[in-house]
C-alpha positions as CSV (number, residue, x, y, z in Angstrom):
1,X,48.2,-30.1,64.9
2,X,45.9,-30.2,67.5
3,X,45.8,-26.9,67.3
4,X,44.5,-26.9,63.8
5,X,41.7,-29.4,64.7
6,X,40.8,-27.2,66.9
7,X,40.2,-24.6,65.0
8,X,38.8,-26.4,62.2
9,X,36.1,-27.9,64.4
10,X,35.5,-24.5,66.2
11,X,34.9,-22.8,62.5
12,X,33.0,-25.9,61.3
13,X,28.9,-24.6,62.3
14,X,29.7,-21.1,61.1
15,X,31.2,-22.4,57.8
16,X,27.5,-24.5,57.3
17,X,25.4,-21.9,58.8
18,X,27.6,-19.2,56.2
19,X,27.0,-22.3,53.5
20,X,23.4,-22.0,54.4
21,X,22.7,-18.9,54.1
22,X,24.5,-18.0,50.8
23,X,22.3,-21.1,49.1
24,X,19.1,-19.2,50.8
25,X,20.5,-15.7,49.1
26,X,21.0,-17.6,45.7
27,X,17.9,-19.0,45.8
28,X,15.8,-15.7,46.7
29,X,17.9,-14.2,44.3
30,X,17.4,-16.6,41.5
31,X,13.3,-16.8,42.6
32,X,12.7,-12.8,42.4
33,X,14.6,-12.9,39.5
34,X,12.6,-15.3,38.2
35,X,9.9,-13.7,39.1
36,X,10.8,-10.6,38.0
37,X,10.8,-11.6,34.7
38,X,7.7,-13.5,34.3
39,X,6.6,-9.9,35.4
40,X,8.9,-8.3,32.9
41,X,7.1,-11.1,30.0
42,X,3.6,-10.8,31.3
43,X,3.3,-7.1,30.8
44,X,5.3,-7.3,27.6
45,X,3.0,-9.2,26.0
46,X,0.0,-6.8,27.9
47,X,1.6,-3.8,25.8
48,X,2.2,-5.6,22.5
49,X,-1.1,-6.6,22.4
50,X,-2.5,-2.9,23.1
51,X,0.6,-1.2,20.4
52,X,0.1,-4.1,17.9
53,X,-2.2,-1.9,16.0
54,X,-0.4,1.2,16.1
55,X,2.6,-0.9,15.1
56,X,0.5,-2.5,11.9
57,X,-0.2,0.7,10.8
58,X,1.8,4.0,11.7
59,X,5.4,4.6,13.0
60,X,4.4,6.8,15.1
61,X,2.4,6.8,18.3
62,X,-0.8,8.3,16.3
63,X,-2.7,7.1,13.3
64,X,-2.9,10.1,10.9
65,X,-5.5,9.8,8.2
66,X,-5.1,12.3,5.5
67,X,-8.0,12.4,3.5
68,X,-7.8,11.4,-0.3
69,X,-4.3,10.6,0.3
70,X,-3.3,7.9,3.5
71,X,-4.2,6.0,6.7
72,X,-0.8,5.7,8.8
73,X,1.3,3.8,6.7
74,X,-0.6,2.9,3.6
75,X,-1.2,5.1,0.5
76,X,-4.1,5.7,-1.7
77,X,-2.7,4.6,-5.1
78,X,-0.3,2.7,-3.8
79,X,0.5,-0.9,-5.8
80,X,-0.5,-3.3,-3.1
81,X,2.8,-5.2,-3.3
82,X,4.8,-2.4,-2.6
83,X,2.5,-1.5,0.1
84,X,3.6,-5.2,2.2
85,X,-0.4,-5.3,2.8
86,X,0.3,-9.2,3.3
87,X,4.1,-8.3,4.7
88,X,3.2,-6.2,7.1
89,X,-0.8,-7.2,8.2
90,X,-0.6,-11.4,7.5
91,X,-3.0,-13.2,5.8
92,X,-6.2,-11.4,5.7
93,X,-9.2,-12.2,7.7
94,X,-11.9,-12.5,4.9
95,X,-11.5,-11.1,1.6
96,X,-13.5,-11.3,-2.4
97,X,-11.9,-10.9,-5.1
98,X,-13.9,-10.4,-9.0
99,X,-13.6,-8.4,-12.0
100,X,-9.9,-7.5,-11.1
101,X,-11.4,-5.9,-8.1
102,X,-9.8,-7.2,-4.2
103,X,-12.0,-6.3,-0.8
104,X,-9.2,-7.5,1.9
105,X,-10.6,-7.4,5.3
106,X,-8.2,-7.6,8.5
107,X,-8.9,-8.0,12.5
108,X,-6.3,-5.5,14.1
109,X,-7.1,-6.9,17.5
110,X,-8.2,-10.9,18.2
111,X,-9.6,-10.0,21.1
112,X,-11.8,-7.0,19.6
113,X,-13.2,-8.0,16.4
114,X,-14.8,-4.7,15.9
115,X,-10.8,-3.0,15.3
116,X,-10.4,-3.9,11.5
117,X,-9.0,-2.7,8.6
118,X,-10.5,-3.1,4.9
119,X,-8.4,-1.9,2.0
120,X,-10.3,-1.9,-1.7
121,X,-7.8,-2.5,-4.4
122,X,-8.7,-2.7,-8.3
123,X,-5.9,-3.0,-11.3
124,X,-4.8,-0.1,-12.3
125,X,-4.2,1.0,-15.9
126,X,-1.7,3.5,-14.8
127,X,0.4,0.9,-13.3
128,X,0.1,-1.5,-16.0
129,X,-2.9,-3.0,-14.5
130,X,-1.3,-4.2,-11.4
131,X,-3.8,-3.6,-8.3
132,X,-3.4,0.2,-6.5
133,X,-5.1,0.3,-3.1
134,X,-8.0,3.0,-3.9
135,X,-10.4,2.7,-0.2
136,X,-9.1,2.2,2.5
137,X,-11.7,2.2,5.8
138,X,-10.2,1.5,9.8
139,X,-13.1,1.1,12.5
140,X,-13.2,1.0,15.5
141,X,-9.7,2.2,16.3
142,X,-7.9,5.7,17.5
143,X,-7.2,7.9,14.8
144,X,-6.5,11.7,14.1
145,X,-7.3,13.4,10.5
146,X,-5.0,16.6,9.1
147,X,-8.2,18.8,10.4
148,X,-8.8,17.8,13.9
149,X,-11.2,14.7,13.9
150,X,-11.0,11.6,16.3
151,X,-12.6,8.8,17.1
152,X,-13.9,10.6,19.9
153,X,-15.2,13.0,17.6
154,X,-19.3,14.1,18.5
155,X,-21.7,14.8,14.5
156,X,-21.2,18.2,15.6
157,X,-18.1,18.4,16.0
158,X,-17.6,16.6,12.8
159,X,-19.7,18.7,10.3
160,X,-17.7,22.1,11.9
161,X,-14.4,20.1,10.2
162,X,-16.3,19.0,7.2
163,X,-18.9,21.6,6.5
164,X,-19.3,20.3,3.2
165,X,-19.9,17.1,3.9
166,X,-23.2,14.5,2.4
167,X,-25.0,12.9,5.4
168,X,-26.2,10.1,4.0
169,X,-28.7,8.2,6.2
170,X,-30.0,4.7,6.2
171,X,-27.0,2.9,5.8
172,X,-26.8,-0.7,6.9
173,X,-22.9,-2.3,7.7
174,X,-22.0,-6.1,7.3
175,X,-22.7,-6.4,10.4
176,X,-26.2,-4.7,10.8
177,X,-25.7,-2.0,12.5
178,X,-27.5,0.9,11.0
179,X,-25.1,4.3,10.5
180,X,-25.3,7.6,9.3
181,X,-22.5,8.1,6.7
182,X,-20.9,11.4,6.3
183,X,-18.9,11.7,3.2
184,X,-16.8,14.8,2.1
185,X,-16.2,14.1,-1.0
186,X,-14.8,16.6,-2.5
187,X,-12.1,15.8,0.0
188,X,-11.8,11.9,0.0
189,X,-12.7,10.9,3.3
190,X,-16.2,9.5,4.6
191,X,-16.7,8.5,8.6
192,X,-19.5,6.5,9.7
193,X,-21.9,7.7,12.7
194,X,-23.9,5.6,15.6
195,X,-25.2,7.5,18.3
196,X,-24.0,10.9,17.2
197,X,-19.9,9.1,17.6
198,X,-17.4,8.5,15.0
199,X,-17.0,4.6,14.3
200,X,-14.9,4.6,11.4
201,X,-13.2,6.8,9.0
202,X,-12.2,6.1,4.9
203,X,-10.5,7.6,3.3
204,X,-11.2,7.0,-1.2
205,X,-10.2,9.1,-4.6
206,X,-11.9,12.7,-4.4
207,X,-14.5,13.3,-6.1
208,X,-16.0,10.1,-6.0
209,X,-18.7,9.2,-3.5
210,X,-17.8,6.2,-1.7
211,X,-21.6,4.6,-1.2
212,X,-20.9,4.6,-5.2
213,X,-18.0,1.9,-5.1
214,X,-18.9,-1.3,-5.2
215,X,-18.3,-2.1,-1.3
216,X,-19.5,-5.4,0.5
217,X,-19.7,-3.6,4.2
218,X,-22.3,-1.4,3.1
219,X,-26.0,-1.4,2.5
220,X,-28.7,1.7,2.0
221,X,-31.7,-0.2,3.7
222,X,-34.0,3.1,2.8
């Protein structure tokens, strides 16, 4: 009995140290895990913000634009309901509707209002007067067309890719920015140029000038 008590007394300080050390290790591990989780959440939030445009518009890392056909996951002549525009993009940030026509605009990144998607739709006799997408405009967002033109292409590169495109000067956007509109009417694709740089791309029905369509973001000033 004396030996047992002696052994307990001898071991007691060691047990205390061991217990304190264990609690310290557990605490550090817990804090480390918590810090790691917080950093992970921040990184995830940042990545979500960065990738939000791509996730909304495309299934791949690149937003492909095909003249007269499609912009990312959305297609011309596609029914608005079938395209699930509002399910994917949410409520439009701005809209206008009249005479069986509608225009909706979404800010794709709330931190960068210039990044936007505009969709113009009309009642289509081919589908029992349900609205179909007629024009799509993507502004200040990275893209690439089937001819290799991107959001960083110069005016010279654009004209080389689309040699038959018409140049329309003296156009003012809804933000009062003066631009030159380059429209390849036959192909169904148009670009806005500001300071020799591409700032937006639009697709429309081949053979129809985009400037001849009611669009609230274009005004010819001269």
